[in-house]
Backbone as CSV, one residue per row, in Angstrom:
resi,resn,N_x,N_y,N_z,CA_x,CA_y,CA_z,C_x,C_y,C_z
1,MET,39.619,-2.632,37.317,38.839,-2.002,36.908,37.514,-3.100,36.237
2,SER,36.257,-2.781,36.690,35.054,-3.350,36.215,34.546,-3.273,35.027
3,SER,34.000,-4.334,34.126,33.244,-4.407,33.106,32.113,-3.337,33.028
4,PRO,31.637,-2.806,31.688,30.538,-1.811,31.693,29.196,-2.782,31.972
5,THR,28.558,-1.962,32.691,27.311,-2.649,32.602,26.379,-2.749,31.336
6,PRO,26.034,-4.083,30.899,25.384,-4.455,30.102,23.978,-3.457,29.614
7,ARG,23.943,-3.018,28.726,22.478,-2.043,28.167,21.311,-3.093,27.896
8,THR,20.442,-2.483,28.575,18.937,-3.276,28.324,18.191,-2.346,27.521
9,ILE,17.430,-2.842,26.570,16.514,-2.043,25.743,14.968,-2.572,25.642
10,LYS,14.003,-2.295,25.310,12.771,-2.754,24.884,12.666,-3.546,23.791
11,CYS,12.347,-4.725,23.701,11.577,-5.316,22.310,10.853,-4.519,21.497
12,PRO,11.390,-4.339,20.362,10.148,-3.188,19.563,8.742,-4.086,19.277
13,THR,8.792,-5.232,19.473,7.697,-5.911,19.047,6.690,-6.016,20.288
14,CYS,7.362,-6.789,21.472,6.956,-7.318,22.701,6.711,-6.284,23.822
15,SER,8.091,-5.535,23.927,8.436,-4.541,24.847,9.072,-5.115,26.179
16,GLN,9.365,-6.681,25.970,9.937,-7.157,26.898,11.312,-6.662,27.092
17,PRO,12.250,-6.786,28.272,13.700,-6.188,28.227,14.708,-7.092,27.560
18,VAL,15.665,-6.576,26.831,16.508,-7.276,25.772,17.894,-6.820,26.240
19,LEU,18.625,-7.889,26.676,20.001,-7.459,26.616,20.662,-7.062,25.479
20,TRP,21.394,-5.801,25.337,21.834,-5.210,24.122,23.172,-5.990,24.173
21,ALA,23.766,-7.208,23.596,24.908,-7.578,23.716,25.117,-8.627,22.515
22,PRO,26.540,-8.970,22.140,26.795,-9.650,20.963,26.223,-11.118,21.309
23,GLU,26.063,-11.638,22.553,25.429,-12.967,22.632,23.882,-13.138,22.382
24,ASN,23.143,-12.034,22.316,21.653,-12.029,22.178,21.749,-11.740,20.401
25,ARG,21.347,-12.960,19.808,21.477,-13.271,18.562,20.165,-12.809,18.022
26,TRP,19.266,-12.335,18.648,17.956,-11.602,17.974,17.927,-10.315,18.202
27,ARG,18.825,-9.516,19.001,18.745,-8.222,19.275,18.467,-7.258,17.932
28,PRO,17.630,-6.522,17.893,16.866,-5.781,19.282,15.603,-6.524,19.534
29,PHE,15.595,-7.683,19.208,14.485,-8.189,19.448,14.819,-9.380,20.568
30,CYS,13.634,-9.925,21.164,13.835,-10.956,22.451,14.058,-12.184,22.099
31,SER,13.301,-12.380,20.657,13.227,-14.004,20.222,13.280,-13.756,18.783
32,GLU,13.207,-14.862,18.162,13.061,-15.235,16.677,11.736,-15.071,16.241
33,ARG,10.704,-15.106,17.345,9.391,-15.181,16.972,9.109,-13.691,16.740
34,CYS,9.882,-12.729,17.884,9.357,-11.052,17.580,10.047,-10.800,16.672
35,LYS,11.223,-11.421,16.032,11.987,-10.805,14.924,11.090,-10.924,13.597
36,LEU,10.270,-12.209,13.613,9.828,-12.722,12.303,8.413,-11.994,12.337
37,ILE,7.700,-11.562,13.533,6.649,-10.854,13.642,6.825,-9.264,12.719
38,ASP,8.033,-8.942,13.177,8.498,-7.365,12.509,8.755,-7.676,11.281
39,LEU,9.102,-8.678,10.637,9.700,-8.860,9.290,8.366,-9.112,8.389
40,GLY,7.349,-9.684,8.968,5.846,-10.029,8.496,5.418,-8.565,8.090
41,ALA,5.134,-7.634,9.534,4.881,-6.403,9.345,5.422,-5.824,8.274
42,TRP,6.762,-5.457,7.807,7.615,-5.162,6.605,6.850,-5.589,5.215
43,ALA,6.860,-6.934,5.308,6.224,-7.592,4.491,4.719,-7.263,3.896
44,ASP,4.170,-7.138,4.780,2.718,-6.753,4.639,2.654,-4.816,4.138
45,GLU,3.795,-4.546,4.334,3.423,-2.930,4.266,2.892,-2.187,5.244
46,LYS,3.009,-2.657,6.402,2.687,-1.996,7.516,3.446,-0.849,8.115
47,TYR,4.889,-1.131,7.603,5.716,0.333,7.855,6.120,0.847,6.396
48,ARG,6.447,1.985,6.531,6.567,2.533,5.257,7.929,3.638,5.528
49,VAL,8.766,3.698,4.671,9.864,4.601,4.540,9.275,5.989,3.653
50,ALA,9.308,7.410,4.458,8.825,8.217,4.049,9.682,8.684,2.554
51,GLY,9.046,9.119,1.776,9.880,9.542,0.145,8.931,10.142,-0.579
52,GLN,9.308,10.671,-1.604,8.730,11.376,-2.906,8.146,10.289,-4.026
53,GLU,6.686,10.779,-4.286,6.184,9.738,-5.281,7.186,10.005,-6.526
54,PRO,7.115,8.896,-7.216,8.114,8.865,-8.182,7.447,9.536,-9.672
55,LEU,8.371,10.289,-10.262,7.922,11.225,-11.312,7.214,10.446,-12.404
56,ALA,6.324,10.600,-13.468,5.856,9.771,-14.396,7.227,9.403,-15.254
57,ASP,7.797,10.122,-15.489,9.225,10.179,-16.383,10.241,8.888,-15.853
58,ASP,9.918,8.522,-14.514,11.130,7.804,-13.897,10.164,6.151,-13.918
59,LEU,8.661,6.325,-14.398,8.046,4.765,-14.526,8.473,4.214,-15.765
60,PRO,8.373,2.777,-15.848,8.246,2.237,-16.735,6.964,2.393,-17.676
61,PRO,6.962,2.232,-18.940,5.793,2.302,-19.735,4.511,1.460,-19.460
62,GLY,3.528,2.088,-19.156,2.202,1.301,-18.786,2.071,0.816,-17.327
63,ALA,3.304,1.751,-16.644,3.132,1.588,-15.037,2.214,2.358,-14.272
64,ASP,1.287,2.052,-13.320,0.112,2.878,-12.859,1.181,3.660,-11.671
65,PRO,1.073,5.047,-11.932,1.674,5.772,-10.718,1.268,5.664,-9.156
66,ARG,0.083,5.160,-9.247,-0.419,5.154,-7.834,-0.143,3.946,-7.246
67,SER,0.631,2.936,-7.752,0.961,1.702,-7.026,2.149,1.591,-6.706
């Protein structure tokens, strides 16, 4: 019985082929560099998760609801 063929995906940052296997410590990225680029994009708020605006009652006193 043969082992399954390893799955290959594209790195979300640079589109290089990436082996999807436990041996790839950076998956789904191809390298630490691409992983850090993605993390930086999240930190710079270039990516956002959709959601509802908080209600005024949910905000602490003096908070700006637009931030």
